[in-house]
C-alpha positions, -999 to +999 in steps of 0.1 A: +000+000+000+014+034-010+001+063+011+002+101+014-004+120+046-014+156+043-014+176+075+002+208+087+009+193+121+043+177+119+038+155+150+004+142+136+021+134+103+049+115+120+026+095+142+004+084+113+034+078+091+048+054+118+016+033+115+012+035+077+049+027+069+043-008+083+023-015+052+043+003+025+059+036+014+044+067+029+049+103+017+041+134+036+029+169+027+022+200+048-007+213+028-030+206-001-008+224-027+022+201-019-001+171-018-014+177-053+021+181-067+031+148-051-001+132-064+006+144-100+042+131-098+030+097-085+005+094-113+031+105-139+055+078-126+028+051-127+030+048-089-003+062-077-013+064-041-036+038-027-046+060+002-045+097+010-050+108+046-061+144+045-064+170+073-093+195+069-078+227+083-045+236+067-028+267+054-022+274+017-049+249+006-073+233+030-084+197+029-119+204+014-104+221-016-077+195-019-102+167-019-123+184-045-092+186-068-083+150-060-117+139-071-114+159-104-082+141-111-098+108-103-125+115-129-099+123-155-081+090-148-112+069-144-101+057-110-109+066-074-083+071-048-092+062-012-092+093+009-096+094+047-102+128+063-082+130+095-092+159+117-097+170+153-130+184+141-155+159+153-189+176+153-216+157+133-217+187+109-180+184+102-182+147+095-213+151+074-196+178+053-166+156+047-187+127+034-214+145+015-198+176+003-162+164+002-168+129-010-142+113+013-142+076+019-139+077+057-132+100+086-108+096+114-110+118+145-077+130+161-062+117+182-067+085+163-065+050+178-041+027+160-066-002+161-093+020+145-071+030+116-059-005+111-095-018+110-103+009+084-074-001+062-086-037+064-122-028+057-111-010+025-089-039+015-058-017+016-040-043+038 
């Protein structure tokens, strides 16, 4: 499984990377603009990401706009990248917006539990 973590919080990226690296290569970006550049490079190299973990609140380009652009790229490629929104925002409205407006595949509330993320990866047949 090849993954990309997009989060402006370095500690959060490192913690999630420690978990995801057990299952394959894991790249990191601080914001959506960096993430889209990594995504485009991965597609051009024929090594697309299997999973993108995306924070919602970030500088430069937030997670909602980043996810919108990821989905546009997915349509052009005829494939759908699994995207988990990872956020400390845990109100029902935040979660609903991520699913219905953002079109994410799943939602993880920070601080995340290792077991919960591992179960999610298994449920989506990523591991």
